[in-house]
PDB file with SEQRES, HELIX, SHEET and CRYST1 records, atoms N, CA, C and O in Angstrom:
SEQRES   1 A   64  MET ASP LEU SER ASN ALA ARG TRP ARG LYS SER SER TYR          
SEQRES   2 A   64  SER GLY SER ALA SER ASP CYS VAL GLU VAL ALA PHE VAL          
SEQRES   3 A   64  GLY ASP GLU VAL ALA THR ARG ASP SER LYS ASP PRO ASN          
SEQRES   4 A   64  GLY PRO ALA LEU VAL PHE THR ARG ALA GLU TRP ALA THR          
SEQRES   5 A   64  PHE LEU THR ALA LEU ARG THR ASP HIS LEU ASP THR              
HELIX    1 AA1 SER A   12  SER A   14  5                                   3    
HELIX    2 AA2 ARG A   47  ARG A   58  1                                  12    
SHEET    1 AA1 3 VAL A  21  VAL A  26  0                                        
SHEET    2 AA1 3 GLU A  29  ASP A  34 -1                                        
SHEET    3 AA1 3 LEU A  43  THR A  46 -1                                        
CRYST1    1.000    1.000    1.000  90.00  90.00  90.00 P 1           1          
ATOM      1  N   MET A   1       8.472  12.872  -0.858  1.00  0.00           N  
ATOM      2  CA  MET A   1       7.126  12.881  -1.258  1.00  0.00           C  
ATOM      3  C   MET A   1       6.159  13.326  -0.178  1.00  0.00           C  
ATOM      4  O   MET A   1       6.220  12.711   0.887  1.00  0.00           O  
ATOM      5  N   ASP A   2       5.306  14.275  -0.295  1.00  0.00           N  
ATOM      6  CA  ASP A   2       4.465  14.822   0.853  1.00  0.00           C  
ATOM      7  C   ASP A   2       3.348  13.907   0.867  1.00  0.00           C  
ATOM      8  O   ASP A   2       2.628  13.782  -0.123  1.00  0.00           O  
ATOM      9  N   LEU A   3       3.178  13.314   1.849  1.00  0.00           N  
ATOM     10  CA  LEU A   3       2.033  12.303   2.152  1.00  0.00           C  
ATOM     11  C   LEU A   3       1.062  12.939   3.159  1.00  0.00           C  
ATOM     12  O   LEU A   3       0.085  12.290   3.535  1.00  0.00           O  
ATOM     13  N   SER A   4       1.281  14.136   3.594  1.00  0.00           N  
ATOM     14  CA  SER A   4       0.385  14.724   4.684  1.00  0.00           C  
ATOM     15  C   SER A   4      -1.046  14.831   4.280  1.00  0.00           C  
ATOM     16  O   SER A   4      -1.873  14.993   5.177  1.00  0.00           O  
ATOM     17  N   ASN A   5      -1.436  14.761   3.051  1.00  0.00           N  
ATOM     18  CA  ASN A   5      -2.905  14.844   2.647  1.00  0.00           C  
ATOM     19  C   ASN A   5      -3.314  13.514   1.922  1.00  0.00           C  
ATOM     20  O   ASN A   5      -4.367  13.402   1.293  1.00  0.00           O  
ATOM     21  N   ALA A   6      -2.461  12.599   2.055  1.00  0.00           N  
ATOM     22  CA  ALA A   6      -2.885  11.229   1.362  1.00  0.00           C  
ATOM     23  C   ALA A   6      -4.054  10.697   2.009  1.00  0.00           C  
ATOM     24  O   ALA A   6      -4.266  10.871   3.209  1.00  0.00           O  
ATOM     25  N   ARG A   7      -4.802  10.068   1.262  1.00  0.00           N  
ATOM     26  CA  ARG A   7      -6.094   9.366   1.704  1.00  0.00           C  
ATOM     27  C   ARG A   7      -5.800   7.913   1.808  1.00  0.00           C  
ATOM     28  O   ARG A   7      -5.960   7.188   0.826  1.00  0.00           O  
ATOM     29  N   TRP A   8      -5.370   7.440   2.970  1.00  0.00           N  
ATOM     30  CA  TRP A   8      -4.890   6.009   3.318  1.00  0.00           C  
ATOM     31  C   TRP A   8      -6.140   5.114   3.341  1.00  0.00           C  
ATOM     32  O   TRP A   8      -7.222   5.516   3.768  1.00  0.00           O  
ATOM     33  N   ARG A   9      -5.931   3.871   2.853  1.00  0.00           N  
ATOM     34  CA  ARG A   9      -7.026   2.923   2.765  1.00  0.00           C  
ATOM     35  C   ARG A   9      -6.449   1.523   3.157  1.00  0.00           C  
ATOM     36  O   ARG A   9      -5.285   1.223   2.890  1.00  0.00           O  
ATOM     37  N   LYS A  10      -7.252   0.736   3.759  1.00  0.00           N  
ATOM     38  CA  LYS A  10      -6.817  -0.736   4.016  1.00  0.00           C  
ATOM     39  C   LYS A  10      -7.927  -1.577   3.467  1.00  0.00           C  
ATOM     40  O   LYS A  10      -9.046  -1.134   3.208  1.00  0.00           O  
ATOM     41  N   SER A  11      -7.572  -2.738   3.318  1.00  0.00           N  
ATOM     42  CA  SER A  11      -8.539  -3.711   2.779  1.00  0.00           C  
ATOM     43  C   SER A  11      -9.776  -4.001   3.558  1.00  0.00           C  
ATOM     44  O   SER A  11      -9.630  -4.255   4.754  1.00  0.00           O  
ATOM     45  N   SER A  12     -10.936  -3.998   3.060  1.00  0.00           N  
ATOM     46  CA  SER A  12     -12.153  -4.235   3.842  1.00  0.00           C  
ATOM     47  C   SER A  12     -12.029  -5.676   4.616  1.00  0.00           C  
ATOM     48  O   SER A  12     -12.665  -5.902   5.645  1.00  0.00           O  
ATOM     49  N   TYR A  13     -11.232  -6.529   4.073  1.00  0.00           N  
ATOM     50  CA  TYR A  13     -11.118  -7.868   4.644  1.00  0.00           C  
ATOM     51  C   TYR A  13     -10.287  -7.620   5.978  1.00  0.00           C  
ATOM     52  O   TYR A  13     -10.204  -8.536   6.797  1.00  0.00           O  
ATOM     53  N   SER A  14      -9.698  -6.452   6.197  1.00  0.00           N  
ATOM     54  CA  SER A  14      -9.053  -6.328   7.514  1.00  0.00           C  
ATOM     55  C   SER A  14      -9.813  -6.144   8.745  1.00  0.00           C  
ATOM     56  O   SER A  14      -9.325  -6.336   9.859  1.00  0.00           O  
ATOM     57  N   GLY A  15     -11.048  -5.759   8.530  1.00  0.00           N  
ATOM     58  CA  GLY A  15     -11.998  -5.418   9.534  1.00  0.00           C  
ATOM     59  C   GLY A  15     -11.428  -4.396  10.522  1.00  0.00           C  
ATOM     60  O   GLY A  15     -11.046  -3.314  10.078  1.00  0.00           O  
ATOM     61  N   SER A  16     -11.341  -4.671  11.860  1.00  0.00           N  
ATOM     62  CA  SER A  16     -10.939  -3.754  12.855  1.00  0.00           C  
ATOM     63  C   SER A  16      -9.536  -4.007  13.217  1.00  0.00           C  
ATOM     64  O   SER A  16      -9.022  -3.399  14.156  1.00  0.00           O  
ATOM     65  N   ALA A  17      -8.850  -4.928  12.476  1.00  0.00           N  
ATOM     66  CA  ALA A  17      -7.423  -5.213  12.766  1.00  0.00           C  
ATOM     67  C   ALA A  17      -6.619  -4.136  12.619  1.00  0.00           C  
ATOM     68  O   ALA A  17      -6.883  -3.375  11.689  1.00  0.00           O  
ATOM     69  N   SER A  18      -5.565  -3.861  13.423  1.00  0.00           N  
ATOM     70  CA  SER A  18      -4.742  -2.857  13.453  1.00  0.00           C  
ATOM     71  C   SER A  18      -3.274  -3.121  12.904  1.00  0.00           C  
ATOM     72  O   SER A  18      -2.400  -2.254  12.880  1.00  0.00           O  
ATOM     73  N   ASP A  19      -3.129  -4.320  12.502  1.00  0.00           N  
ATOM     74  CA  ASP A  19      -1.734  -4.561  11.904  1.00  0.00           C  
ATOM     75  C   ASP A  19      -2.028  -5.074  10.437  1.00  0.00           C  
ATOM     76  O   ASP A  19      -2.209  -6.249  10.119  1.00  0.00           O  
ATOM     77  N   CYS A  20      -2.041  -3.992   9.620  1.00  0.00           N  
ATOM     78  CA  CYS A  20      -2.472  -4.026   8.294  1.00  0.00           C  
ATOM     79  C   CYS A  20      -1.580  -3.200   7.408  1.00  0.00           C  
ATOM     80  O   CYS A  20      -0.796  -2.418   7.946  1.00  0.00           O  
ATOM     81  N   VAL A  21      -1.629  -3.300   6.130  1.00  0.00           N  
ATOM     82  CA  VAL A  21      -0.891  -2.463   5.228  1.00  0.00           C  
ATOM     83  C   VAL A  21      -1.943  -1.569   4.627  1.00  0.00           C  
ATOM     84  O   VAL A  21      -3.019  -1.979   4.189  1.00  0.00           O  
ATOM     85  N   GLU A  22      -1.504  -0.185   4.643  1.00  0.00           N  
ATOM     86  CA  GLU A  22      -2.448   0.845   4.112  1.00  0.00           C  
ATOM     87  C   GLU A  22      -1.861   1.253   2.832  1.00  0.00           C  
ATOM     88  O   GLU A  22      -0.663   1.145   2.572  1.00  0.00           O  
ATOM     89  N   VAL A  23      -2.808   1.756   1.992  1.00  0.00           N  
ATOM     90  CA  VAL A  23      -2.290   2.166   0.607  1.00  0.00           C  
ATOM     91  C   VAL A  23      -2.924   3.542   0.465  1.00  0.00           C  
ATOM     92  O   VAL A  23      -4.025   3.773   0.964  1.00  0.00           O  
ATOM     93  N   ALA A  24      -2.197   4.507  -0.253  1.00  0.00           N  
ATOM     94  CA  ALA A  24      -2.638   5.741  -0.705  1.00  0.00           C  
ATOM     95  C   ALA A  24      -2.164   5.969  -2.186  1.00  0.00           C  
ATOM     96  O   ALA A  24      -1.003   5.751  -2.533  1.00  0.00           O  
ATOM     97  N   PHE A  25      -3.111   6.409  -3.008  1.00  0.00           N  
ATOM     98  CA  PHE A  25      -2.832   6.685  -4.408  1.00  0.00           C  
ATOM     99  C   PHE A  25      -2.625   8.202  -4.428  1.00  0.00           C  
ATOM    100  O   PHE A  25      -3.511   9.004  -4.133  1.00  0.00           O  
ATOM    101  N   VAL A  26      -1.371   8.531  -4.803  1.00  0.00           N  
ATOM    102  CA  VAL A  26      -0.958   9.964  -4.848  1.00  0.00           C  
ATOM    103  C   VAL A  26      -0.365  10.290  -6.227  1.00  0.00           C  
ATOM    104  O   VAL A  26       0.774   9.964  -6.558  1.00  0.00           O  
ATOM    105  N   GLY A  27      -1.248  10.974  -7.018  1.00  0.00           N  
ATOM    106  CA  GLY A  27      -0.812  11.273  -8.421  1.00  0.00           C  
ATOM    107  C   GLY A  27      -0.407   9.882  -9.115  1.00  0.00           C  
ATOM    108  O   GLY A  27      -1.135   8.889  -9.092  1.00  0.00           O  
ATOM    109  N   ASP A  28       0.646   9.931  -9.636  1.00  0.00           N  
ATOM    110  CA  ASP A  28       1.060   8.666 -10.434  1.00  0.00           C  
ATOM    111  C   ASP A  28       1.856   7.642  -9.651  1.00  0.00           C  
ATOM    112  O   ASP A  28       2.558   6.803 -10.216  1.00  0.00           O  
ATOM    113  N   GLU A  29       1.720   7.736  -8.247  1.00  0.00           N  
ATOM    114  CA  GLU A  29       2.396   6.902  -7.415  1.00  0.00           C  
ATOM    115  C   GLU A  29       1.450   6.260  -6.436  1.00  0.00           C  
ATOM    116  O   GLU A  29       0.322   6.683  -6.186  1.00  0.00           O  
ATOM    117  N   VAL A  30       2.046   5.144  -5.879  1.00  0.00           N  
ATOM    118  CA  VAL A  30       1.251   4.439  -4.784  1.00  0.00           C  
ATOM    119  C   VAL A  30       2.092   4.340  -3.601  1.00  0.00           C  
ATOM    120  O   VAL A  30       3.250   3.940  -3.717  1.00  0.00           O  
ATOM    121  N   ALA A  31       1.564   4.701  -2.368  1.00  0.00           N  
ATOM    122  CA  ALA A  31       2.346   4.693  -1.258  1.00  0.00           C  
ATOM    123  C   ALA A  31       1.815   3.627  -0.300  1.00  0.00           C  
ATOM    124  O   ALA A  31       0.598   3.456  -0.238  1.00  0.00           O  
ATOM    125  N   THR A  32       2.597   2.939   0.408  1.00  0.00           N  
ATOM    126  CA  THR A  32       2.217   1.873   1.338  1.00  0.00           C  
ATOM    127  C   THR A  32       2.714   2.140   2.603  1.00  0.00           C  
ATOM    128  O   THR A  32       3.801   2.715   2.640  1.00  0.00           O  
ATOM    129  N   ARG A  33       2.102   1.820   3.785  1.00  0.00           N  
ATOM    130  CA  ARG A  33       2.677   2.036   5.130  1.00  0.00           C  
ATOM    131  C   ARG A  33       1.984   0.966   6.033  1.00  0.00           C  
ATOM    132  O   ARG A  33       0.959   0.380   5.686  1.00  0.00           O  
ATOM    133  N   ASP A  34       2.561   0.780   7.102  1.00  0.00           N  
ATOM    134  CA  ASP A  34       2.047  -0.083   8.270  1.00  0.00           C  
ATOM    135  C   ASP A  34       1.088   0.717   9.052  1.00  0.00           C  
ATOM    136  O   ASP A  34       1.358   1.836   9.489  1.00  0.00           O  
ATOM    137  N   SER A  35      -0.041   0.114   9.218  1.00  0.00           N  
ATOM    138  CA  SER A  35      -1.278   0.838   9.880  1.00  0.00           C  
ATOM    139  C   SER A  35      -0.824   0.972  11.414  1.00  0.00           C  
ATOM    140  O   SER A  35      -1.293   1.935  12.019  1.00  0.00           O  
ATOM    141  N   LYS A  36      -0.092   0.239  12.003  1.00  0.00           N  
ATOM    142  CA  LYS A  36       0.369   0.389  13.395  1.00  0.00           C  
ATOM    143  C   LYS A  36       1.253   1.537  13.601  1.00  0.00           C  
ATOM    144  O   LYS A  36       1.428   1.996  14.730  1.00  0.00           O  
ATOM    145  N   ASP A  37       1.855   2.051  12.496  1.00  0.00           N  
ATOM    146  CA  ASP A  37       2.948   3.233  12.591  1.00  0.00           C  
ATOM    147  C   ASP A  37       2.538   4.142  11.546  1.00  0.00           C  
ATOM    148  O   ASP A  37       3.301   4.280  10.590  1.00  0.00           O  
ATOM    149  N   PRO A  38       1.347   4.844  11.581  1.00  0.00           N  
ATOM    150  CA  PRO A  38       1.138   5.850  10.568  1.00  0.00           C  
ATOM    151  C   PRO A  38       2.067   7.050  10.379  1.00  0.00           C  
ATOM    152  O   PRO A  38       2.049   7.745   9.363  1.00  0.00           O  
ATOM    153  N   ASN A  39       2.859   7.243  11.395  1.00  0.00           N  
ATOM    154  CA  ASN A  39       3.886   8.316  11.082  1.00  0.00           C  
ATOM    155  C   ASN A  39       5.246   7.804  10.749  1.00  0.00           C  
ATOM    156  O   ASN A  39       6.218   8.552  10.649  1.00  0.00           O  
ATOM    157  N   GLY A  40       5.290   6.626  10.595  1.00  0.00           N  
ATOM    158  CA  GLY A  40       6.663   5.923  10.242  1.00  0.00           C  
ATOM    159  C   GLY A  40       6.693   6.054   8.779  1.00  0.00           C  
ATOM    160  O   GLY A  40       5.888   6.737   8.146  1.00  0.00           O  
ATOM    161  N   PRO A  41       7.840   5.238   8.169  1.00  0.00           N  
ATOM    162  CA  PRO A  41       8.079   5.340   6.835  1.00  0.00           C  
ATOM    163  C   PRO A  41       7.076   4.797   5.862  1.00  0.00           C  
ATOM    164  O   PRO A  41       6.192   4.044   6.270  1.00  0.00           O  
ATOM    165  N   ALA A  42       7.162   5.142   4.575  1.00  0.00           N  
ATOM    166  CA  ALA A  42       6.197   4.704   3.635  1.00  0.00           C  
ATOM    167  C   ALA A  42       7.005   4.214   2.349  1.00  0.00           C  
ATOM    168  O   ALA A  42       8.012   4.824   1.990  1.00  0.00           O  
ATOM    169  N   LEU A  43       6.564   3.169   1.712  1.00  0.00           N  
ATOM    170  CA  LEU A  43       7.286   2.717   0.720  1.00  0.00           C  
ATOM    171  C   LEU A  43       6.408   3.280  -0.585  1.00  0.00           C  
ATOM    172  O   LEU A  43       5.180   3.194  -0.584  1.00  0.00           O  
ATOM    173  N   VAL A  44       7.141   3.860  -1.688  1.00  0.00           N  
ATOM    174  CA  VAL A  44       6.415   4.435  -2.672  1.00  0.00           C  
ATOM    175  C   VAL A  44       6.732   3.769  -3.928  1.00  0.00           C  
ATOM    176  O   VAL A  44       7.911   3.619  -4.249  1.00  0.00           O  
ATOM    177  N   PHE A  45       5.629   3.292  -4.781  1.00  0.00           N  
ATOM    178  CA  PHE A  45       5.798   2.557  -6.072  1.00  0.00           C  
ATOM    179  C   PHE A  45       5.192   3.403  -7.158  1.00  0.00           C  
ATOM    180  O   PHE A  45       4.289   4.206  -6.924  1.00  0.00           O  
ATOM    181  N   THR A  46       5.693   3.211  -8.315  1.00  0.00           N  
ATOM    182  CA  THR A  46       4.950   3.698  -9.477  1.00  0.00           C  
ATOM    183  C   THR A  46       3.638   2.984  -9.720  1.00  0.00           C  
ATOM    184  O   THR A  46       3.541   1.880  -9.185  1.00  0.00           O  
ATOM    185  N   ARG A  47       2.709   3.376 -10.364  1.00  0.00           N  
ATOM    186  CA  ARG A  47       1.551   2.607 -10.629  1.00  0.00           C  
ATOM    187  C   ARG A  47       1.780   1.367 -11.456  1.00  0.00           C  
ATOM    188  O   ARG A  47       1.070   0.379 -11.270  1.00  0.00           O  
ATOM    189  N   ALA A  48       2.695   1.371 -12.320  1.00  0.00           N  
ATOM    190  CA  ALA A  48       3.158   0.242 -13.048  1.00  0.00           C  
ATOM    191  C   ALA A  48       3.695  -0.815 -12.045  1.00  0.00           C  
ATOM    192  O   ALA A  48       3.285  -1.975 -12.079  1.00  0.00           O  
ATOM    193  N   GLU A  49       4.532  -0.429 -11.238  1.00  0.00           N  
ATOM    194  CA  GLU A  49       5.143  -1.347 -10.317  1.00  0.00           C  
ATOM    195  C   GLU A  49       4.059  -2.009  -9.417  1.00  0.00           C  
ATOM    196  O   GLU A  49       4.074  -3.198  -9.097  1.00  0.00           O  
ATOM    197  N   TRP A  50       3.120  -1.103  -9.048  1.00  0.00           N  
ATOM    198  CA  TRP A  50       2.063  -1.595  -8.088  1.00  0.00           C  
ATOM    199  C   TRP A  50       1.198  -2.552  -8.817  1.00  0.00           C  
ATOM    200  O   TRP A  50       0.826  -3.557  -8.212  1.00  0.00           O  
ATOM    201  N   ALA A  51       0.837  -2.364 -10.029  1.00  0.00           N  
ATOM    202  CA  ALA A  51       0.077  -3.263 -10.922  1.00  0.00           C  
ATOM    203  C   ALA A  51       0.730  -4.612 -11.148  1.00  0.00           C  
ATOM    204  O   ALA A  51       0.073  -5.652 -11.190  1.00  0.00           O  
ATOM    205  N   THR A  52       2.063  -4.560 -11.293  1.00  0.00           N  
ATOM    206  CA  THR A  52       2.866  -5.722 -11.349  1.00  0.00           C  
ATOM    207  C   THR A  52       2.821  -6.699 -10.064  1.00  0.00           C  
ATOM    208  O   THR A  52       2.715  -7.926 -10.066  1.00  0.00           O  
ATOM    209  N   PHE A  53       2.931  -5.825  -8.977  1.00  0.00           N  
ATOM    210  CA  PHE A  53       2.987  -6.523  -7.665  1.00  0.00           C  
ATOM    211  C   PHE A  53       1.546  -7.277  -7.422  1.00  0.00           C  
ATOM    212  O   PHE A  53       1.480  -8.426  -6.986  1.00  0.00           O  
ATOM    213  N   LEU A  54       0.458  -6.520  -7.745  1.00  0.00           N  
ATOM    214  CA  LEU A  54      -0.885  -7.112  -7.525  1.00  0.00           C  
ATOM    215  C   LEU A  54      -1.123  -8.266  -8.466  1.00  0.00           C  
ATOM    216  O   LEU A  54      -1.715  -9.285  -8.110  1.00  0.00           O  
ATOM    217  N   THR A  55      -0.617  -8.063  -9.748  1.00  0.00           N  
ATOM    218  CA  THR A  55      -0.816  -9.253 -10.622  1.00  0.00           C  
ATOM    219  C   THR A  55      -0.103 -10.464 -10.130  1.00  0.00           C  
ATOM    220  O   THR A  55      -0.613 -11.574 -10.280  1.00  0.00           O  
ATOM    221  N   ALA A  56       1.098 -10.300  -9.529  1.00  0.00           N  
ATOM    222  CA  ALA A  56       1.873 -11.408  -8.942  1.00  0.00           C  
ATOM    223  C   ALA A  56       1.189 -12.102  -7.795  1.00  0.00           C  
ATOM    224  O   ALA A  56       1.123 -13.327  -7.687  1.00  0.00           O  
ATOM    225  N   LEU A  57       0.664 -11.194  -6.910  1.00  0.00           N  
ATOM    226  CA  LEU A  57      -0.212 -11.637  -5.800  1.00  0.00           C  
ATOM    227  C   LEU A  57      -1.411 -12.588  -6.221  1.00  0.00           C  
ATOM    228  O   LEU A  57      -1.621 -13.686  -5.707  1.00  0.00           O  
ATOM    229  N   ARG A  58      -2.149 -12.024  -7.206  1.00  0.00           N  
ATOM    230  CA  ARG A  58      -3.422 -12.670  -7.650  1.00  0.00           C  
ATOM    231  C   ARG A  58      -3.109 -14.010  -8.328  1.00  0.00           C  
ATOM    232  O   ARG A  58      -3.849 -14.989  -8.225  1.00  0.00           O  
ATOM    233  N   THR A  59      -1.891 -13.990  -9.074  1.00  0.00           N  
ATOM    234  CA  THR A  59      -1.610 -15.276  -9.817  1.00  0.00           C  
ATOM    235  C   THR A  59      -0.614 -16.176  -9.119  1.00  0.00           C  
ATOM    236  O   THR A  59      -0.090 -17.139  -9.681  1.00  0.00           O  
ATOM    237  N   ASP A  60      -0.365 -15.802  -7.804  1.00  0.00           N  
ATOM    238  CA  ASP A  60       0.640 -16.568  -6.974  1.00  0.00           C  
ATOM    239  C   ASP A  60       1.973 -16.831  -7.589  1.00  0.00           C  
ATOM    240  O   ASP A  60       2.534 -17.925  -7.527  1.00  0.00           O  
ATOM    241  N   HIS A  61       2.499 -15.673  -8.242  1.00  0.00           N  
ATOM    242  CA  HIS A  61       3.803 -15.731  -8.740  1.00  0.00           C  
ATOM    243  C   HIS A  61       4.761 -14.911  -8.270  1.00  0.00           C  
ATOM    244  O   HIS A  61       5.436 -14.200  -9.014  1.00  0.00           O  
ATOM    245  N   LEU A  62       4.898 -14.954  -6.894  1.00  0.00           N  
ATOM    246  CA  LEU A  62       5.910 -14.204  -6.213  1.00  0.00           C  
ATOM    247  C   LEU A  62       7.095 -14.946  -5.988  1.00  0.00           C  
ATOM    248  O   LEU A  62       7.018 -16.026  -5.403  1.00  0.00           O  
ATOM    249  N   ASP A  63       8.197 -14.495  -6.384  1.00  0.00           N  
ATOM    250  CA  ASP A  63       9.464 -15.233  -6.029  1.00  0.00           C  
ATOM    251  C   ASP A  63       9.806 -15.277  -4.553  1.00  0.00           C  
ATOM    252  O   ASP A  63       9.709 -14.241  -3.896  1.00  0.00           O  
ATOM    253  N   THR A  64      10.170 -16.319  -4.035  1.00  0.00           N  
ATOM    254  CA  THR A  64      10.610 -16.435  -2.640  1.00  0.00           C  
ATOM    255  C   THR A  64      11.933 -16.683  -2.351  1.00  0.00           C  
ATOM    256  O   THR A  64      12.302 -16.780  -1.180  1.00  0.00           O  
TER     257      THR A  64                                                      
END                                                                             
């Protein structure tokens, strides 16, 4: 997946912190990366997978 033109964002709660997760919405997929390593690898999810992940976070239903 070509992410060279992706518009990366991080949470406004991160402030000026540099150790954050950044997210980019690219077509039907969602890419994530470590803000400390913008040229490093990215994990890519479908929008449905991303929505499921966010729901699990919001409802505290992540399996550990």
